[in-house]
Every structure is written in structure tokens, then in C-alpha cells.
N, C-alpha and C positions, 0 to 999 in steps of 0.2 A: 591950237598948236601952231607956232610960228614956222615959216618956211624953212629956216636952217634946221630946226629941230625935226621937222617932218622929213626933210631930205636925209638927215643923218639916220632917222629911224628906218627909212626905206633901205639905205645902204647897209645898215646893221642886219636887216631881215633878209636881204637878197644878195648882198655883195655887189650890187650894181648902183648906178647913179641915174637920177632923173634927167632925161634929155628933152622931154616935152610934157605939157600938161594942158588939159582942156576941161571945161565944166560940162557936166552931164545934167540932164533933166531929172526930175523926180525927187529933188531934195526938200521934201515937205518939212522935216524936222531937223535936217542937217544939210550942209553943203556937200555936193557930190562931185568928185573930180576924177578924171582918168589921167593916169601918168604913164608915160612910156619910158622904159629903161634902156640903158646902153647895151644890155645883154639880149635885147629883142623881146623882153617880157613886158606885158601891160598889166597894170593894177587899177583897182578902183579904191578911192579913199573917201570915206564919209567922215565929216568932222562937225561937231556942234557941242557947245557947252551943255552939260546935263541932258544929253540926248539919249541916254541909256543904251548906247551902242554896244555895251558889253552884253546886254540881253539879246540884241540882234545877232551878235557873234555866237552866243550860246545856241540860238535857234538854228543858225546855219550849220554849225558843227553837228547838231543833232540830226538834221536832215542828211548831211553828208554820211553819217554813220548808219542811218536807217532807211533812207528813201532811194529807190532806183533812179529817180530823176536828178540830173545834175543841178547843183547850185554853186554859188561862188565859194571857192576855197578860202578859208580865213587864215590870214597870216598873223594878224594881231587884232586885238579888240580890248578897249577899255570904255569907260562911260562916255568919253568925248571923242574917241577916234576908232575907226574900224578900217583895217587894210585887208583887202581881199582880191582874189583873182578877177580879171576882166573876162566876161563872156561876150563874144561877138554876137550881134543881133541885127538881122537885116529887116526886121519889122514886117515881114510878109506873112501874115497869118492866113495862109492858104488852106484849102480843104485837106491837103496832106498833113499840114501841121496840126489841124484840129483832130484828125484821126490818130496821129502819133501821140498827141497829148492824151487822148482818150485811153489809148492802150497803156501808156506809162502811168497815168493817174490811177487807173484801175489797179495796177500793180502796187502803187503806193498805198492805196486804200486797203489792200490785202494785208498790209503790215498792221497788226492789231495789238491791243493791250487788254488787260483784264479790268481796267478802270477807265472812266472818262476823265479828261483833264490832262495834267502833266505834272512832273515832279518839281517844276519851277514855274512861277508866273511869267507871262510873256507880254508882248506889245502888239497892238494892231494900229497901224498908221500913227505910231508914236504914243498912243493911248495905252494906259495900263490895262492888261487883260488877265484877270485872275484865272488860275488853272487848278484850283482846289479839287483834288481828286474825289470821285464819287463812284459808287457802284450803280447808281441810278442816272440814266440819261435825262429823264424828266427833271430830276433835281438839279443836275448840272446845267442843263439848258435854261431852266426856269430861273435859277438863283444866280448863277455865275456868268450868264450871258444876258438874258432879258432884264432881270431885276437890277443887276449891277449897272448895266449901261444906262438904263432908264433913270435910275437914282442919280447917277453921276450927271446926266444931262439936266435933270431937274435942279440939282444943287448948283449947277452953273447958270441957272435961270433961262435955259433954252427950251426945256420940255415942260409944258403946263401941267399943273397938278391933276387936272381932269384926265389927261392921257396916262399919267403914271397910275392913277387909280384903275383905269381900264386895262392896263398891262397887268396889274395885280389880278384882276378878274380872269384874264386870259391864262395866266400861270396856273390858276386853280383848275382850269379846264384842260390842261395839257394832256392829262391821262386819257382823255377821249380823242385826242388828235394825233398823238405820236406814240411810238413804242417806247417802253422803258428800258429794254435790253437789246437795242440793235448792236451790231458789231462796233466796237470802239476802234475806228480806223484812224490811221495817221493822216492828219489834215494839214495842208499848207496854211489854210486859215484866211488868206486874203487873195483869193484867186480871181483877179480881174486882169484885163488885157495888158495894163502897164507892167504887171509883174511876170508876164509870160514872154520869155525870150526865144526867138526862133532863128534858124539859119538853114538855108538850102533845103527847105521843105520839111524840116524836122524840128522837134523841140530842142533848143540849145540849153535851156535851164530855167529855173524859177528863182525869183529874187523877192526880197522884202517879206519874209514869212511871218505868220502869226500862229505858230503851230500849237496843236493840242490833239488829243485823241477824242473823237466824237463820231456821231452819225455822219457817214459820207454824204448823205443827202443835203446837209447844210452847206457843204462845199459845192455840190452840183447846183444848188439853188443860187448861191452867190454868183456863180458863173453866168446866170441868166439875167441878173439884175440890170446890167448894162449891155446885154446882148453879146458878151465876149465869147461864150461857148455857143456854137451854132448847132443846127440840126445834124450836121455831119458828125460833130463831136458826140452827140447823144446817141446817134445810131450805132457808132462804133463802140462806145462805152457799153451800151446795152447788150451788144453781141458778146463782149468780153465778161461783163458782170451785170447781170440783169437788174434793171431799175424797176422797183416794185410799183404796182398799180397805186394810183392816188398821188404820186409825187407831183406831176405837172398840174393836176387838177386842184390840189389843196396844200400839200405840205411845202411845196416850193414857196408859196407866199408866206406861210407861217415862218419858215426858216429865214427868209429874207428880212424879217422884222429886225433881226440882230444887226446885219450890216446897215440897215436903214437907221438904227439908233446910233451906230458909230458915225454915220454921215450927219446925223443931227448934231452931234457934238462937234464935228469938224467944220460943218458949213451952215447948220441951222436952216432957215428959210423953207423951201418947198419940201425938204425931207420931213419936216414936222407934219405937213399935210399928208405925206405918203404913209407915215406911221398911223395917222388918224384913219386913213382909208383902209389900211390893212386890218386894223382892229375892228372896223365896221364889217369887213369881210367875214370875220369870225364871230360876229354877233355880240361884241362887248363894247 
């Protein structure tokens, strides 16, 4: 979208004109820009050809309607352009922020559905993420998370056949490792530090979602993959919504196999070794 067209789009949406603009980090699949308007409002604009930004817009709107945690308000979205409200972020992930996130995320996880998945397919870090609904969590996690992402990585020449075969063996064993009917909680789906905005010791909002309904433990697990969720978070979360025994000892590593496969597709390299090590951890 050219500057004149973008400027006119903003004026049409807000009745105001752009007076300043600056680039923001985090544009893996699209360029990201902050614009300040002459009415005092600030917006974030994502733009990228074939970036499927209409799907991100749909996810943000869904979270706005269903989650207690703030997320950017969507003003406009199509496949190549997304216009949304700006959320201030001081980047200070303090203990009070961790505790506030724990309380708010537990409330979001209390939003449940009667099936796993979602009514529309979504994205995770720009990658297609199927959300075919299922009454079985084992089926959903095995087929639409592990097998789908492993197969895609294999087809792209990143994940060796031997690891795909071992993932197949793990999927057969899932009934011995996880429950088939945990609560189907509303998940952000891509909960790492870069997607957590904070301001003045509290959560300001979550961005870049990859939403679906699933076992809340897969979200809690992902938060430990890079150390973004701290012991303070888990202590507070457990006080609000008890974490079942075995999560830290076993299921965390199992559930982190999915984000590892996502990272295999995005970055390859050492993440392939991490998948190998996780599979060995479960004897396949």
C-alpha cells in the first residue's frame, strides 16, 4: 500500500491525519510501523503482500470479544494491511507484571469451549495453523499440531524422515501421556516475551496471537521454553488455578515439542536437535 493510499485510509478510518511515523520491531512477516495522528491518537500498521493479515485481524477481534486481557483494537484488516490501536509498552517485565499476567491468563483460560480447535484456521508466526475442531484433545494435538507441523517441516526439507517417523511413534503413545478431555481453554497460542506488553507494573496487552481452544498446559509450557514465564508467574497462577502434578516433570517437555517444530520451520538449525532430544526424552 503506497503512502498516499495509506494516509487516505487512516483519514477515512479516524478523521485525522498522520503527523509522524516510526518503524517498530517484530515484523517477521510484515513491516510494522507506528503512526501518530493530529488528534493525539497513535496506531500500529502492519503491511506485507500476502501476509494473511486478515487472519490476524480476525484473531484479535476474537480475543477482544472473548478474553479479559487487552489486545490491540482492530480498525481495519485485509490480507496485506492491518490497522490497529497502539498499546504503550515500557518493556519492564517485573515480578508484579508476572503476577498480573498469571491472574489475567488464568481468567482467559477459564473461557472454554466444547471442542478443541477453532471455527477458522489461524496463523503462528506467519505459518498456517489448522484449527479443525475435535472432541478429542489427543486427536487434535497429535494430528493438527504435531503431525501437521512435522509434515510441513519435512516437506520443506528441514526435518529428517527419521524424526518424522519418531514423531509418528510418539503420537501413538499420547494416550499414555496426556488426558483426552482436559478443559478446552482459550489460548493466546504464541505466549513468549515479545508478545507480552506491560506498563507501570501491569499487563498492558498481548499481541500477535495464534488462538485456539486447547489444554491450557500447552500455553504454560510455551512460556517456559525461553524462560519468559518466571517462578513468580507460576506461583501466582497455581494459587488462582491449580497446576496439576506432572506438568513440570513431564508434560511441559511434551507440549513444547509443538513450538519447537514451529521454530524448526522458521529457523532450522539447533531446533532440529532440540526436537531429537525431546523425542528421546519420551523413548521414541
